[in-house]
N, CA, C and O atoms as a GROMACS GRO file, in nm:
protein
  544
    1UNK      N    1  17.293  16.150   6.628
    1UNK     CA    2  17.188  16.223   6.546
    1UNK      C    3  17.098  16.279   6.623
    1UNK      O    4  17.095  16.209   6.724
    2UNK      N    5  17.024  16.362   6.633
    2UNK     CA    6  16.904  16.373   6.698
    2UNK      C    7  16.793  16.384   6.624
    2UNK      O    8  16.762  16.449   6.524
    3UNK      N    9  16.718  16.280   6.718
    3UNK     CA   10  16.564  16.271   6.671
    3UNK      C   11  16.569  16.158   6.527
    3UNK      O   12  16.489  16.180   6.436
    4UNK      N   13  16.680  16.024   6.516
    4UNK     CA   14  16.650  15.991   6.388
    4UNK      C   15  16.545  15.870   6.405
    4UNK      O   16  16.553  15.782   6.491
    5UNK      N   17  16.446  15.884   6.307
    5UNK     CA   18  16.331  15.810   6.333
    5UNK      C   19  16.368  15.707   6.253
    5UNK      O   20  16.462  15.695   6.175
    6UNK      N   21  16.229  15.594   6.304
    6UNK     CA   22  16.256  15.466   6.232
    6UNK      C   23  16.187  15.483   6.057
    6UNK      O   24  16.106  15.574   6.036
    7UNK      N   25  16.226  15.391   5.948
    7UNK     CA   26  16.178  15.418   5.819
    7UNK      C   27  16.057  15.361   5.796
    7UNK      O   28  15.993  15.299   5.881
    8UNK      N   29  16.024  15.379   5.688
    8UNK     CA   30  15.900  15.346   5.654
    8UNK      C   31  15.920  15.200   5.540
    8UNK      O   32  16.014  15.185   5.462
    9UNK      N   33  15.818  15.116   5.558
    9UNK     CA   34  15.822  14.964   5.469
    9UNK      C   35  15.652  14.949   5.452
    9UNK      O   36  15.556  14.954   5.528
   10UNK      N   37  15.675  14.929   5.306
   10UNK     CA   38  15.551  14.873   5.226
   10UNK      C   39  15.576  14.767   5.183
   10UNK      O   40  15.682  14.732   5.132
   11UNK      N   41  15.430  14.670   5.206
   11UNK     CA   42  15.417  14.519   5.065
   11UNK      C   43  15.326  14.517   5.057
   11UNK      O   44  15.246  14.572   5.132
   12UNK      N   45  15.295  14.434   4.937
   12UNK     CA   46  15.167  14.420   4.936
   12UNK      C   47  15.190  14.305   4.826
   12UNK      O   48  15.277  14.319   4.740
   13UNK      N   49  15.086  14.159   4.836
   13UNK     CA   50  15.054  14.095   4.729
   13UNK      C   51  14.928  14.042   4.722
   13UNK      O   52  14.850  14.039   4.817
   14UNK      N   53  14.906  13.999   4.608
   14UNK     CA   54  14.765  13.946   4.574
   14UNK      C   55  14.786  13.817   4.641
   14UNK      O   56  14.672  13.775   4.662
   15UNK      N   57  14.873  13.730   4.687
   15UNK     CA   58  14.840  13.558   4.730
   15UNK      C   59  14.864  13.588   4.900
   15UNK      O   60  14.857  13.697   4.957
   16UNK      N   61  14.889  13.473   4.950
   16UNK     CA   62  14.924  13.454   5.085
   16UNK      C   63  15.072  13.529   5.120
   16UNK      O   64  15.171  13.475   5.069
   17UNK      N   65  15.093  13.650   5.202
   17UNK     CA   66  15.236  13.646   5.250
   17UNK      C   67  15.241  13.615   5.372
   17UNK      O   68  15.166  13.646   5.465
   18UNK      N   69  15.359  13.534   5.369
   18UNK     CA   70  15.447  13.491   5.508
   18UNK      C   71  15.568  13.630   5.507
   18UNK      O   72  15.654  13.662   5.424
   19UNK      N   73  15.532  13.681   5.623
   19UNK     CA   74  15.629  13.758   5.668
   19UNK      C   75  15.742  13.751   5.753
   19UNK      O   76  15.702  13.756   5.870
   20UNK      N   77  15.894  13.740   5.744
   20UNK     CA   78  16.003  13.744   5.850
   20UNK      C   79  16.002  13.833   5.944
   20UNK      O   80  16.066  13.797   6.043
   21UNK      N   81  15.954  13.936   5.950
   21UNK     CA   82  15.995  14.087   6.046
   21UNK      C   83  16.022  14.166   5.970
   21UNK      O   84  16.075  14.158   5.859
   22UNK      N   85  15.970  14.288   6.056
   22UNK     CA   86  16.033  14.386   6.030
   22UNK      C   87  16.057  14.534   6.134
   22UNK      O   88  15.968  14.590   6.199
   23UNK      N   89  16.172  14.565   6.127
   23UNK     CA   90  16.220  14.660   6.258
   23UNK      C   91  16.262  14.779   6.199
   23UNK      O   92  16.363  14.802   6.133
   24UNK      N   93  16.122  14.888   6.248
   24UNK     CA   94  16.156  14.996   6.209
   24UNK      C   95  16.132  15.093   6.320
   24UNK      O   96  16.062  15.193   6.333
   25UNK      N   97  16.225  15.018   6.403
   25UNK     CA   98  16.260  15.131   6.553
   25UNK      C   99  16.333  15.256   6.531
   25UNK      O  100  16.437  15.259   6.465
   26UNK      N  101  16.272  15.380   6.596
   26UNK     CA  102  16.377  15.457   6.593
   26UNK      C  103  16.531  15.438   6.635
   26UNK      O  104  16.551  15.349   6.717
   27UNK      N  105  16.630  15.503   6.595
   27UNK     CA  106  16.792  15.483   6.683
   27UNK      C  107  16.857  15.614   6.721
   27UNK      O  108  16.957  15.605   6.793
   28UNK      N  109  16.798  15.794   6.665
   28UNK     CA  110  16.863  15.845   6.723
   28UNK      C  111  16.828  15.868   6.825
   28UNK      O  112  16.784  15.780   6.898
   29UNK      N  113  16.841  16.040   6.873
   29UNK     CA  114  16.783  16.079   7.005
   29UNK      C  115  16.645  16.090   6.983
   29UNK      O  116  16.607  16.157   6.887
   30UNK      N  117  16.575  16.044   7.047
   30UNK     CA  118  16.418  16.053   7.118
   30UNK      C  119  16.356  16.099   6.984
   30UNK      O  120  16.297  16.204   6.960
   31UNK      N  121  16.393  15.971   6.886
   31UNK     CA  122  16.349  15.929   6.767
   31UNK      C  123  16.186  15.884   6.745
   31UNK      O  124  16.144  15.830   6.847
   32UNK      N  125  16.126  15.889   6.682
   32UNK     CA  126  16.001  15.824   6.639
   32UNK      C  127  16.011  15.679   6.598
   32UNK      O  128  16.107  15.634   6.536
   33UNK      N  129  15.917  15.615   6.634
   33UNK     CA  130  15.912  15.444   6.526
   33UNK      C  131  15.889  15.515   6.381
   33UNK      O  132  15.868  15.633   6.352
   34UNK      N  133  15.899  15.417   6.314
   34UNK     CA  134  15.887  15.439   6.186
   34UNK      C  135  15.725  15.374   6.142
   34UNK      O  136  15.647  15.371   6.237
   35UNK      N  137  15.688  15.339   6.050
   35UNK     CA  138  15.602  15.303   5.975
   35UNK      C  139  15.575  15.188   5.882
   35UNK      O  140  15.625  15.182   5.770
   36UNK      N  141  15.480  15.084   5.939
   36UNK     CA  142  15.491  14.949   5.853
   36UNK      C  143  15.338  14.928   5.811
   36UNK      O  144  15.243  14.974   5.875
   37UNK      N  145  15.325  14.839   5.679
   37UNK     CA  146  15.248  14.875   5.581
   37UNK      C  147  15.217  14.728   5.519
   37UNK      O  148  15.287  14.707   5.420
   38UNK      N  149  15.156  14.653   5.543
   38UNK     CA  150  15.175  14.529   5.484
   38UNK      C  151  15.011  14.464   5.445
   38UNK      O  152  14.928  14.435   5.531
   39UNK      N  153  14.993  14.453   5.308
   39UNK     CA  154  14.867  14.413   5.259
   39UNK      C  155  14.874  14.258   5.210
   39UNK      O  156  14.978  14.228   5.152
   40UNK      N  157  14.780  14.159   5.224
   40UNK     CA  158  14.829  14.052   5.145
   40UNK      C  159  14.666  14.023   5.100
   40UNK      O  160  14.572  14.057   5.172
   41UNK      N  161  14.651  13.956   4.976
   41UNK     CA  162  14.544  13.959   4.927
   41UNK      C  163  14.439  13.837   4.976
   41UNK      O  164  14.322  13.868   5.000
   42UNK      N  165  14.483  13.708   4.988
   42UNK     CA  166  14.403  13.611   5.046
   42UNK      C  167  14.469  13.577   5.170
   42UNK      O  168  14.385  13.529   5.246
   43UNK      N  169  14.622  13.582   5.239
   43UNK     CA  170  14.612  13.551   5.386
   43UNK      C  171  14.748  13.622   5.391
   43UNK      O  172  14.829  13.634   5.299
   44UNK      N  173  14.759  13.673   5.534
   44UNK     CA  174  14.887  13.713   5.618
   44UNK      C  175  14.941  13.597   5.717
   44UNK      O  176  14.868  13.536   5.796
   45UNK      N  177  15.056  13.579   5.703
   45UNK     CA  178  15.140  13.523   5.829
   45UNK      C  179  15.248  13.565   5.899
   45UNK      O  180  15.351  13.540   5.837
   46UNK      N  181  15.268  13.622   6.010
   46UNK     CA  182  15.404  13.703   6.066
   46UNK      C  183  15.451  13.628   6.147
   46UNK      O  184  15.398  13.615   6.257
   47UNK      N  185  15.538  13.574   6.117
   47UNK     CA  186  15.649  13.465   6.173
   47UNK      C  187  15.764  13.501   6.236
   47UNK      O  188  15.828  13.418   6.300
   48UNK      N  189  15.817  13.681   6.218
   48UNK     CA  190  15.832  13.738   6.317
   48UNK      C  191  15.795  13.859   6.384
   48UNK      O  192  15.674  13.885   6.382
   49UNK      N  193  15.882  13.948   6.452
   49UNK     CA  194  15.824  14.068   6.513
   49UNK      C  195  15.820  14.144   6.389
   49UNK      O  196  15.890  14.133   6.288
   50UNK      N  197  15.688  14.256   6.428
   50UNK     CA  198  15.681  14.403   6.325
   50UNK      C  199  15.725  14.500   6.469
   50UNK      O  200  15.667  14.488   6.578
   51UNK      N  201  15.831  14.588   6.444
   51UNK     CA  202  15.876  14.667   6.564
   51UNK      C  203  15.853  14.814   6.495
   51UNK      O  204  15.868  14.836   6.375
   52UNK      N  205  15.822  14.893   6.574
   52UNK     CA  206  15.803  15.045   6.518
   52UNK      C  207  15.814  15.131   6.659
   52UNK      O  208  15.747  15.222   6.706
   53UNK      N  209  15.909  15.072   6.696
   53UNK     CA  210  15.933  15.167   6.862
   53UNK      C  211  16.005  15.262   6.830
   53UNK      O  212  16.076  15.261   6.730
   54UNK      N  213  15.994  15.396   6.940
   54UNK     CA  214  16.007  15.496   6.981
   54UNK      C  215  16.163  15.477   7.011
   54UNK      O  216  16.201  15.360   7.008
   55UNK      N  217  16.264  15.577   7.041
   55UNK     CA  218  16.415  15.520   7.120
   55UNK      C  219  16.394  15.671   7.208
   55UNK      O  220  16.334  15.775   7.182
   56UNK      N  221  16.483  15.619   7.331
   56UNK     CA  222  16.482  15.736   7.422
   56UNK      C  223  16.581  15.819   7.392
   56UNK      O  224  16.616  15.822   7.274
   57UNK      N  225  16.650  15.903   7.488
   57UNK     CA  226  16.777  16.027   7.525
   57UNK      C  227  16.854  15.996   7.607
   57UNK      O  228  16.832  15.978   7.727
   58UNK      N  229  16.985  15.982   7.530
   58UNK     CA  230  17.105  16.026   7.616
   58UNK      C  231  17.124  16.131   7.644
   58UNK      O  232  17.222  16.146   7.718
   59UNK      N  233  17.058  16.239   7.609
   59UNK     CA  234  17.087  16.398   7.678
   59UNK      C  235  16.966  16.449   7.728
   59UNK      O  236  16.960  16.569   7.756
   60UNK      N  237  16.863  16.369   7.745
   60UNK     CA  238  16.731  16.410   7.861
   60UNK      C  239  16.664  16.515   7.757
   60UNK      O  240  16.625  16.623   7.804
   61UNK      N  241  16.652  16.495   7.655
   61UNK     CA  242  16.574  16.538   7.537
   61UNK      C  243  16.426  16.492   7.512
   61UNK      O  244  16.355  16.559   7.436
   62UNK      N  245  16.377  16.378   7.575
   62UNK     CA  246  16.290  16.329   7.574
   62UNK      C  247  16.249  16.189   7.522
   62UNK      O  248  16.344  16.131   7.470
   63UNK      N  249  16.124  16.114   7.522
   63UNK     CA  250  16.125  15.998   7.446
   63UNK      C  251  16.076  16.005   7.306
   63UNK      O  252  16.005  16.100   7.272
   64UNK      N  253  16.103  15.928   7.236
   64UNK     CA  254  16.026  15.930   7.075
   64UNK      C  255  15.905  15.868   7.124
   64UNK      O  256  15.876  15.822   7.234
   65UNK      N  257  15.835  15.881   7.003
   65UNK     CA  258  15.693  15.771   7.028
   65UNK      C  259  15.685  15.691   6.933
   65UNK      O  260  15.756  15.707   6.833
   66UNK      N  261  15.587  15.575   6.944
   66UNK     CA  262  15.601  15.457   6.886
   66UNK      C  263  15.541  15.480   6.728
   66UNK      O  264  15.454  15.567   6.733
   67UNK      N  265  15.553  15.448   6.641
   67UNK     CA  266  15.528  15.449   6.495
   67UNK      C  267  15.371  15.369   6.499
   67UNK      O  268  15.300  15.333   6.593
   68UNK      N  269  15.350  15.357   6.311
   68UNK     CA  270  15.195  15.292   6.321
   68UNK      C  271  15.255  15.179   6.210
   68UNK      O  272  15.343  15.174   6.123
   69UNK      N  273  15.131  15.071   6.280
   69UNK     CA  274  15.184  14.944   6.194
   69UNK      C  275  15.010  14.896   6.153
   69UNK      O  276  14.907  14.899   6.221
   70UNK      N  277  15.032  14.859   6.034
   70UNK     CA  278  14.907  14.814   5.965
   70UNK      C  279  14.904  14.649   5.913
   70UNK      O  280  15.014  14.613   5.870
   71UNK      N  281  14.860  14.605   5.911
   71UNK     CA  282  14.852  14.443   5.840
   71UNK      C  283  14.719  14.390   5.846
   71UNK      O  284  14.644  14.371   5.942
   72UNK      N  285  14.707  14.368   5.713
   72UNK     CA  286  14.581  14.325   5.642
   72UNK      C  287  14.551  14.215   5.552
   72UNK      O  288  14.619  14.207   5.449
   73UNK      N  289  14.463  14.129   5.574
   73UNK     CA  290  14.428  14.035   5.503
   73UNK      C  291  14.309  14.039   5.442
   73UNK      O  292  14.212  14.008   5.512
   74UNK      N  293  14.278  14.083   5.273
   74UNK     CA  294  14.175  14.131   5.237
   74UNK      C  295  14.089  13.987   5.202
   74UNK      O  296  13.979  13.992   5.258
   75UNK      N  297  14.104  13.890   5.143
   75UNK     CA  298  14.036  13.808   5.158
   75UNK      C  299  14.061  13.668   5.230
   75UNK      O  300  14.020  13.562   5.180
   76UNK      N  301  14.133  13.673   5.356
   76UNK     CA  302  14.173  13.555   5.425
   76UNK      C  303  14.185  13.608   5.544
   76UNK      O  304  14.150  13.720   5.584
   77UNK      N  305  14.257  13.490   5.620
   77UNK     CA  306  14.300  13.529   5.778
   77UNK      C  307  14.425  13.553   5.832
   77UNK      O  308  14.530  13.500   5.795
   78UNK      N  309  14.411  13.628   5.913
   78UNK     CA  310  14.553  13.694   5.986
   78UNK      C  311  14.602  13.601   6.094
   78UNK      O  312  14.538  13.564   6.192
   79UNK      N  313  14.759  13.559   6.053
   79UNK     CA  314  14.798  13.499   6.170
   79UNK      C  315  14.920  13.554   6.243
   79UNK      O  316  15.025  13.556   6.179
   80UNK      N  317  14.920  13.596   6.363
   80UNK     CA  318  15.016  13.649   6.408
   80UNK      C  319  15.077  13.519   6.520
   80UNK      O  320  15.016  13.454   6.605
   81UNK      N  321  15.256  13.515   6.467
   81UNK     CA  322  15.291  13.424   6.537
   81UNK      C  323  15.404  13.499   6.635
   81UNK      O  324  15.444  13.453   6.742
   82UNK      N  325  15.454  13.654   6.559
   82UNK     CA  326  15.510  13.724   6.661
   82UNK      C  327  15.478  13.847   6.708
   82UNK      O  328  15.384  13.915   6.666
   83UNK      N  329  15.556  13.879   6.797
   83UNK     CA  330  15.484  14.043   6.830
   83UNK      C  331  15.453  14.124   6.720
   83UNK      O  332  15.466  14.105   6.600
   84UNK      N  333  15.394  14.250   6.807
   84UNK     CA  334  15.352  14.376   6.730
   84UNK      C  335  15.394  14.467   6.804
   84UNK      O  336  15.370  14.451   6.923
   85UNK      N  337  15.471  14.592   6.764
   85UNK     CA  338  15.523  14.672   6.916
   85UNK      C  339  15.554  14.746   6.823
   85UNK      O  340  15.625  14.741   6.723
   86UNK      N  341  15.436  14.867   6.912
   86UNK     CA  342  15.470  15.081   6.839
   86UNK      C  343  15.476  15.154   7.000
   86UNK      O  344  15.405  15.249   7.033
   87UNK      N  345  15.571  15.091   7.085
   87UNK     CA  346  15.566  15.176   7.208
   87UNK      C  347  15.649  15.294   7.195
   87UNK      O  348  15.741  15.320   7.117
   88UNK      N  349  15.574  15.381   7.323
   88UNK     CA  350  15.695  15.517   7.280
   88UNK      C  351  15.813  15.504   7.402
   88UNK      O  352  15.814  15.403   7.472
   89UNK      N  353  15.871  15.568   7.414
   89UNK     CA  354  16.011  15.560   7.490
   89UNK      C  355  15.972  15.638   7.592
   89UNK      O  356  15.879  15.717   7.573
   90UNK      N  357  16.043  15.629   7.730
   90UNK     CA  358  16.085  15.676   7.828
   90UNK      C  359  16.131  15.772   7.798
   90UNK      O  360  16.222  15.762   7.716
   91UNK      N  361  16.085  15.943   7.859
   91UNK     CA  362  15.961  15.919   7.973
   91UNK      C  363  15.873  15.953   7.915
   91UNK      O  364  15.768  15.915   7.968
   92UNK      N  365  15.851  16.048   7.767
   92UNK     CA  366  15.727  16.121   7.756
   92UNK      C  367  15.659  16.078   7.615
   92UNK      O  368  15.550  16.125   7.584
   93UNK      N  369  15.747  15.962   7.508
   93UNK     CA  370  15.738  15.922   7.450
   93UNK      C  371  15.569  15.854   7.442
   93UNK      O  372  15.530  15.770   7.524
   94UNK      N  373  15.475  15.911   7.322
   94UNK     CA  374  15.324  15.827   7.358
   94UNK      C  375  15.372  15.698   7.240
   94UNK      O  376  15.466  15.673   7.164
   95UNK      N  377  15.239  15.640   7.283
   95UNK     CA  378  15.256  15.480   7.254
   95UNK      C  379  15.176  15.550   7.072
   95UNK      O  380  15.103  15.646   7.045
   96UNK      N  381  15.250  15.425   6.977
   96UNK     CA  382  15.169  15.425   6.857
   96UNK      C  383  15.069  15.378   6.814
   96UNK      O  384  15.002  15.351   6.914
   97UNK      N  385  14.995  15.338   6.694
   97UNK     CA  386  14.898  15.343   6.641
   97UNK      C  387  14.895  15.204   6.595
   97UNK      O  388  14.964  15.210   6.493
   98UNK      N  389  14.852  15.061   6.610
   98UNK     CA  390  14.828  14.947   6.516
   98UNK      C  391  14.673  14.896   6.506
   98UNK      O  392  14.578  14.887   6.584
   99UNK      N  393  14.706  14.863   6.343
   99UNK     CA  394  14.582  14.826   6.299
   99UNK      C  395  14.579  14.697   6.245
   99UNK      O  396  14.645  14.691   6.142
  100UNK      N  397  14.513  14.561   6.287
  100UNK     CA  398  14.497  14.458   6.216
  100UNK      C  399  14.394  14.403   6.176
  100UNK      O  400  14.335  14.347   6.269
  101UNK      N  401  14.333  14.391   6.058
  101UNK     CA  402  14.264  14.332   6.003
  101UNK      C  403  14.254  14.209   5.890
  101UNK      O  404  14.332  14.193   5.796
  102UNK      N  405  14.155  14.140   5.919
  102UNK     CA  406  14.099  14.003   5.809
  102UNK      C  407  14.016  14.041   5.773
  102UNK      O  408  13.958  14.135   5.827
  103UNK      N  409  13.964  13.968   5.637
  103UNK     CA  410  13.843  13.938   5.583
  103UNK      C  411  13.812  13.807   5.660
  103UNK      O  412  13.694  13.774   5.678
  104UNK      N  413  13.910  13.735   5.703
  104UNK     CA  414  13.838  13.573   5.744
  104UNK      C  415  13.888  13.619   5.892
  104UNK      O  416  13.833  13.718   5.940
  105UNK      N  417  13.964  13.568   5.949
  105UNK     CA  418  13.980  13.528   6.076
  105UNK      C  419  14.118  13.599   6.143
  105UNK      O  420  14.213  13.604   6.066
  106UNK      N  421  14.135  13.646   6.260
  106UNK     CA  422  14.254  13.682   6.303
  106UNK      C  423  14.330  13.596   6.438
  106UNK      O  424  14.300  13.633   6.551
  107UNK      N  425  14.401  13.511   6.424
  107UNK     CA  426  14.491  13.445   6.521
  107UNK      C  427  14.558  13.473   6.562
  107UNK      O  428  14.655  13.469   6.487
  108UNK      N  429  14.592  13.524   6.698
  108UNK     CA  430  14.706  13.559   6.779
  108UNK      C  431  14.740  13.419   6.885
  108UNK      O  432  14.680  13.390   6.988
  109UNK      N  433  14.851  13.351   6.826
  109UNK     CA  434  14.947  13.283   6.940
  109UNK      C  435  14.933  13.301   7.029
  109UNK      O  436  14.873  13.402   7.066
  110UNK      N  437  14.993  13.186   7.135
  110UNK     CA  438  14.980  13.257   7.290
  110UNK      C  439  15.139  13.280   7.290
  110UNK      O  440  15.223  13.229   7.217
  111UNK      N  441  15.155  13.370   7.390
  111UNK     CA  442  15.304  13.469   7.391
  111UNK      C  443  15.312  13.566   7.327
  111UNK      O  444  15.405  13.646   7.340
  112UNK      N  445  15.190  13.584   7.224
  112UNK     CA  446  15.257  13.693   7.095
  112UNK      C  447  15.192  13.790   7.258
  112UNK      O  448  15.131  13.756   7.359
  113UNK      N  449  15.255  13.938   7.196
  113UNK     CA  450  15.255  14.072   7.199
  113UNK      C  451  15.171  14.163   7.127
  113UNK      O  452  15.213  14.192   7.015
  114UNK      N  453  15.061  14.218   7.164
  114UNK     CA  454  14.999  14.346   7.034
  114UNK      C  455  15.024  14.459   7.148
  114UNK      O  456  14.959  14.452   7.252
  115UNK      N  457  15.113  14.556   7.131
  115UNK     CA  458  15.137  14.662   7.209
  115UNK      C  459  15.193  14.825   7.150
  115UNK      O  460  15.294  14.866   7.092
  116UNK      N  461  15.063  14.888   7.201
  116UNK     CA  462  15.124  15.065   7.162
  116UNK      C  463  15.116  15.116   7.276
  116UNK      O  464  15.032  15.207   7.279
  117UNK      N  465  15.182  15.091   7.401
  117UNK     CA  466  15.191  15.133   7.513
  117UNK      C  467  15.314  15.277   7.517
  117UNK      O  468  15.411  15.302   7.445
  118UNK      N  469  15.251  15.353   7.645
  118UNK     CA  470  15.404  15.452   7.631
  118UNK      C  471  15.481  15.382   7.765
  118UNK      O  472  15.427  15.327   7.860
  119UNK      N  473  15.596  15.397   7.745
  119UNK     CA  474  15.713  15.291   7.854
  119UNK      C  475  15.706  15.424   7.956
  119UNK      O  476  15.692  15.390   8.073
  120UNK      N  477  15.711  15.553   7.937
  120UNK     CA  478  15.705  15.623   8.088
  120UNK      C  479  15.609  15.719   8.140
  120UNK      O  480  15.530  15.778   8.066
  121UNK      N  481  15.612  15.729   8.223
  121UNK     CA  482  15.494  15.779   8.314
  121UNK      C  483  15.415  15.925   8.241
  121UNK      O  484  15.300  15.961   8.264
  122UNK      N  485  15.507  15.990   8.156
  122UNK     CA  486  15.476  16.121   8.087
  122UNK      C  487  15.368  16.100   7.973
  122UNK      O  488  15.268  16.166   7.944
  123UNK      N  489  15.431  15.966   7.907
  123UNK     CA  490  15.339  15.980   7.784
  123UNK      C  491  15.190  15.917   7.777
  123UNK      O  492  15.148  15.871   7.882
  124UNK      N  493  15.125  15.912   7.690
  124UNK     CA  494  15.022  15.838   7.681
  124UNK      C  495  15.017  15.714   7.592
  124UNK      O  496  15.097  15.710   7.498
  125UNK      N  497  14.931  15.613   7.610
  125UNK     CA  498  14.924  15.464   7.551
  125UNK      C  499  14.849  15.516   7.440
  125UNK      O  500  14.774  15.613   7.448
  126UNK      N  501  14.870  15.454   7.342
  126UNK     CA  502  14.892  15.446   7.151
  126UNK      C  503  14.720  15.423   7.127
  126UNK      O  504  14.628  15.472   7.192
  127UNK      N  505  14.717  15.322   6.999
  127UNK     CA  506  14.574  15.290   6.983
  127UNK      C  507  14.629  15.139   6.916
  127UNK      O  508  14.731  15.109   6.854
  128UNK      N  509  14.490  15.051   6.968
  128UNK     CA  510  14.532  14.881   6.890
  128UNK      C  511  14.360  14.885   6.862
  128UNK      O  512  14.269  14.910   6.941
  129UNK      N  513  14.359  14.849   6.716
  129UNK     CA  514  14.224  14.822   6.649
  129UNK      C  515  14.265  14.649   6.577
  129UNK      O  516  14.350  14.628   6.491
  130UNK      N  517  14.183  14.553   6.638
  130UNK     CA  518  14.192  14.431   6.574
  130UNK      C  519  14.038  14.381   6.516
  130UNK      O  520  13.945  14.378   6.597
  131UNK      N  521  14.017  14.347   6.386
  131UNK     CA  522  13.904  14.363   6.328
  131UNK      C  523  13.870  14.236   6.251
  131UNK      O  524  13.975  14.199   6.198
  132UNK      N  525  13.786  14.166   6.227
  132UNK     CA  526  13.740  14.051   6.169
  132UNK      C  527  13.640  14.099   6.081
  132UNK      O  528  13.543  14.151   6.137
  133UNK      N  529  13.639  14.094   5.972
  133UNK     CA  530  13.486  14.098   5.839
  133UNK      C  531  13.431  13.974   5.812
  133UNK      O  532  13.487  13.914   5.721
  134UNK      N  533  13.331  13.913   5.868
  134UNK     CA  534  13.262  13.813   5.786
  134UNK      C  535  13.167  13.849   5.691
  134UNK      O  536  13.059  13.897   5.726
  135UNK      N  537  13.197  13.829   5.559
  135UNK     CA  538  13.092  13.883   5.474
  135UNK      C  539  13.000  13.740   5.440
  135UNK      O  540  13.048  13.627   5.449
  136UNK      N  541  12.910  13.757   5.414
  136UNK     CA  542  12.794  13.656   5.361
  136UNK      C  543  12.709  13.650   5.234
  136UNK      O  544  12.626  13.559   5.219
   0.00000   0.00000   0.00000
């Protein structure tokens, strides 16, 4: 199937959320990555990868772009224990968008990758934003 893009995933809760990963990767020829949006009221722990990567093409029709990933903790910390990837596919898929924010602190464990890169030389890198908002 030409251009089958990744799906969309949305989740929200008022308390602390522990998420065991989401795969919104494209699977079709030159498909774009999907969208992932996770909102936690008091804290968010990402225990397995969040993936929204574009797919390549077996027939030379180009590469899909990375999707959009947003993860936020409204009144607590955001802890990344696994990678967050919104990468474009070879040769010309652009990187996607990643937004990570917390009202508390953002912790990124060693070995975790956060990437919105383009995998091929004809694609442009995406956007990554990581923010902490400490109100007094």
